[in-house]
Rosetta silent file (secondary structure, phi, psi, omega in degrees, C-alpha in Angstrom):
SEQUENCE: MRECLDRIREYTNADRARFDTSRLVQDAVIRNLQTLAESSQRLSSEIKGTEPQTPWRELAGFRNVIVHGYLGVDLGAVWLVVEKDLPPLAEAVNRMTTRLDAQG
SCORE:     score description
SCORE:     0.000 S_00000001
   1 L     0.000  -42.655 -178.819    4.953    2.515   -4.858 S_00000001
   2 H   -60.741  -40.560 -179.902    7.715    3.468   -2.489 S_00000001
   3 H   -61.716  -41.384  177.847    6.481    7.064   -2.378 S_00000001
   4 H   -63.106  -44.630  178.586    2.973    5.909   -1.409 S_00000001
   5 H   -61.132  -43.107  179.254    4.382    3.678    1.314 S_00000001
   6 H   -64.343  -40.828  179.868    6.525    6.529    2.622 S_00000001
   7 H   -65.156  -43.209  179.238    3.584    8.934    2.657 S_00000001
   8 H   -61.503  -42.444  178.495    1.356    6.504    4.523 S_00000001
   9 H   -62.684  -42.875  179.116    4.102    5.980    7.096 S_00000001
  10 H   -64.256  -45.423 -175.761    4.545    9.758    7.412 S_00000001
  11 H   -67.514  -38.494 -175.889    0.818   10.480    7.714 S_00000001
  12 H   -91.751  -30.783 -175.507    0.086    7.808   10.307 S_00000001
  13 L    52.111   32.780 -179.334    3.396    7.696   12.165 S_00000001
  14 L    54.163   32.485 -175.699    2.266    4.170   13.169 S_00000001
  15 L  -118.646  104.600 -177.788   -0.260    5.821   15.486 S_00000001
  16 H   -59.030  -40.419 -179.379   -3.752    4.337   15.386 S_00000001
  17 H   -62.206  -39.086  178.285   -5.207    7.243   17.382 S_00000001
  18 H   -62.237  -42.423  178.452   -3.833    9.715   14.853 S_00000001
  19 H   -66.345  -46.743 -175.830   -5.490    7.738   12.074 S_00000001
  20 H   -65.710  -30.373 -172.531   -8.780    7.295   13.929 S_00000001
  21 H   -99.016   -2.091 -177.449   -9.190   10.949   14.888 S_00000001
  22 L  -125.212  111.310  175.919   -8.261   12.673   11.645 S_00000001
  23 H   -64.486  -30.757  177.787  -10.420   12.450    8.550 S_00000001
  24 H   -62.887  -45.686  177.624   -7.632   14.219    6.719 S_00000001
  25 H   -64.694  -44.014  178.862   -5.178   11.423    7.607 S_00000001
  26 H   -57.541  -47.995 -179.693   -7.784    8.776    6.756 S_00000001
  27 H   -62.489  -41.700 -179.628   -8.420   10.336    3.348 S_00000001
  28 H   -65.499  -41.580  179.744   -4.697   10.679    2.643 S_00000001
  29 H   -65.547  -47.245 -179.442   -3.994    7.081    3.624 S_00000001
  30 H   -60.998  -42.343  179.303   -6.897    5.729    1.568 S_00000001
  31 H   -62.343  -42.971 -179.950   -5.836    7.773   -1.453 S_00000001
  32 H   -71.195  -32.732  173.749   -2.263    6.500   -1.210 S_00000001
  33 H   -63.981  -40.590  178.533   -3.448    2.911   -0.770 S_00000001
  34 H   -62.353  -47.362  179.770   -5.494    3.322   -3.931 S_00000001
  35 H   -63.544  -40.313  177.772   -2.505    4.708   -5.838 S_00000001
  36 H   -59.784  -47.376 -179.330   -0.286    1.960   -4.420 S_00000001
  37 H   -64.340  -41.730  178.299   -2.700   -0.741   -5.540 S_00000001
  38 H   -64.690  -40.319  179.577   -3.040    0.788   -9.000 S_00000001
  39 H   -63.347  -36.417 -179.389    0.735    1.058   -9.315 S_00000001
  40 H   -62.782  -29.569 -179.714    1.151   -2.597   -8.441 S_00000001
  41 H   -72.016  -18.271 -178.247   -0.955   -3.516  -11.458 S_00000001
  42 L   -90.254   -6.038  177.356    1.525   -1.753  -13.728 S_00000001
  43 L   -74.016  144.307  178.807    4.472   -3.884  -12.660 S_00000001
  44 L   -70.782  158.103  176.017    5.585   -6.503  -15.129 S_00000001
  45 H   -60.677  -34.489  179.042    5.094  -10.176  -14.366 S_00000001
  46 H   -63.036  -45.500  179.719    8.875  -10.514  -14.381 S_00000001
  47 H   -66.622  -45.407  178.599    9.303   -7.927  -11.639 S_00000001
  48 H   -61.088  -33.824 -179.233    6.439   -9.366   -9.585 S_00000001
  49 H   -64.702  -19.285  177.501    7.986  -12.788  -10.011 S_00000001
  50 L   -75.469  -13.401  179.103   11.027  -11.662   -8.036 S_00000001
  51 L  -131.201   66.328 -174.012    8.766  -11.358   -4.967 S_00000001
  52 L   -66.087  -20.453  179.855    6.442  -14.367   -5.250 S_00000001
  53 L   -76.809  -12.201  178.964    5.451  -14.219   -1.556 S_00000001
  54 L   -78.899  128.840 -178.707    3.802  -10.831   -2.139 S_00000001
  55 L   -79.268   74.314 -174.968    0.045  -11.210   -2.714 S_00000001
  56 H   -59.407  -42.029 -178.031   -0.055   -9.134   -5.899 S_00000001
  57 H   -64.123  -41.778  179.316   -3.546  -10.231   -6.921 S_00000001
  58 H   -66.635  -36.425  177.827   -4.986   -9.355   -3.510 S_00000001
  59 H   -63.242  -44.040  177.718   -3.249   -5.980   -3.631 S_00000001
  60 H   -63.900  -39.896  178.777   -4.842   -5.232   -6.981 S_00000001
  61 H   -66.563  -30.468  179.129   -8.210   -6.370   -5.647 S_00000001
  62 H   -62.491  -33.051  176.915   -7.868   -4.094   -2.640 S_00000001
  63 H   -58.009  -42.969  179.767   -7.938   -1.132   -5.019 S_00000001
  64 H   -65.426  -37.956  177.472  -11.420   -2.141   -6.124 S_00000001
  65 H   -60.811  -45.556 -178.652  -12.588   -2.389   -2.520 S_00000001
  66 H   -67.219  -49.689 -174.934  -11.343    1.130   -1.830 S_00000001
  67 H   -64.720  -40.670 -174.781  -12.580    2.694   -5.059 S_00000001
  68 H   -94.899   -2.774  178.669  -16.012    1.096   -4.983 S_00000001
  69 H   -78.169  -23.774 -178.304  -16.489    1.246   -1.228 S_00000001
  70 H    47.210 -123.341 -176.083  -17.115    5.003   -1.309 S_00000001
  71 H   -79.631   -4.267 -177.811  -18.338    6.031    2.124 S_00000001
  72 H   -94.831   17.661  179.863  -18.571    2.429    3.261 S_00000001
  73 L   -66.868  130.504  179.523  -14.819    1.887    3.615 S_00000001
  74 L   -81.878  105.812 -176.160  -14.067   -0.012    6.814 S_00000001
  75 H   -65.822  -30.741  175.438  -11.472    2.139    8.553 S_00000001
  76 H   -63.387  -40.983  178.059  -10.563   -0.694   10.917 S_00000001
  77 H   -67.674  -38.698  177.632   -9.722   -2.874    7.932 S_00000001
  78 H   -61.184  -44.214 -179.904   -7.717   -0.054    6.378 S_00000001
  79 H   -63.365  -39.071  177.701   -5.701    0.288    9.583 S_00000001
  80 H   -59.947  -39.302  176.861   -5.034   -3.459    9.635 S_00000001
  81 H   -62.641  -45.884  179.986   -3.636   -3.173    6.117 S_00000001
  82 H   -60.427  -45.262 -174.001   -1.431   -0.270    7.201 S_00000001
  83 H   -76.571  -41.681 -171.478   -0.225   -2.072   10.300 S_00000001
  84 H  -101.888  -38.970 -171.760    0.136   -5.665    9.070 S_00000001
  85 H   -92.607  -31.901 -175.448    0.388   -5.694    5.276 S_00000001
  86 H   -72.198  -37.024  178.565    2.378   -2.598    4.395 S_00000001
  87 H   -57.557  -47.627  177.665    5.612   -3.378    6.285 S_00000001
  88 H   -67.914  -30.704  176.519    6.297   -6.610    4.350 S_00000001
  89 H   -66.312  -41.389  178.101    5.211   -4.906    1.124 S_00000001
  90 H   -60.737  -40.572  177.498    7.651   -2.063    1.809 S_00000001
  91 H   -62.999  -42.632  178.938   10.429   -4.617    2.293 S_00000001
  92 H   -63.495  -44.040  179.162    9.516   -6.306   -0.998 S_00000001
  93 H   -62.504  -40.933  178.205    9.465   -2.965   -2.840 S_00000001
  94 H   -62.703  -42.856  178.169   12.864   -2.096   -1.378 S_00000001
  95 H   -63.807  -42.834 -179.751   14.303   -5.430   -2.538 S_00000001
  96 H   -63.355  -42.599  179.531   12.828   -4.984   -6.025 S_00000001
  97 H   -63.453  -43.025  178.264   14.222   -1.459   -6.255 S_00000001
  98 H   -60.578  -43.541  178.778   17.653   -2.629   -5.150 S_00000001
  99 H   -63.600  -43.416 -178.698   17.632   -5.352   -7.808 S_00000001
 100 H   -66.084  -39.082  178.445   16.519   -2.942  -10.525 S_00000001
 101 H   -64.746  -37.101 -179.589   19.149   -0.382   -9.506 S_00000001
 102 H   -68.713  -28.024 -178.978   21.849   -3.065   -9.648 S_00000001
 103 H   -77.485  -25.583 -173.392   20.795   -4.016  -13.183 S_00000001
 104 L  -157.761    0.000    0.000   21.081   -0.686  -14.644 S_00000001
């Protein structure tokens, strides 16, 4: 998950114009969002339970929107996810990773 978050940050550089004007960046971001959402489904309930404020179910559902949206993906909505939803998710992933590293 962290790798997907890092790639999205690298590809967009928090620059909406860069995202809007490059189909390559759009495709890369969408692909990494899909992988991120799929990865979230593989986390155990115990691990997810350490970050109860994270909307895990909505994240998993977002994967279906992306996968089944095909050419109808709303790029404005994707950017909102990148801008608003990914920063707190990245913080949650960092906290989970820190806890897991401390355990073992």
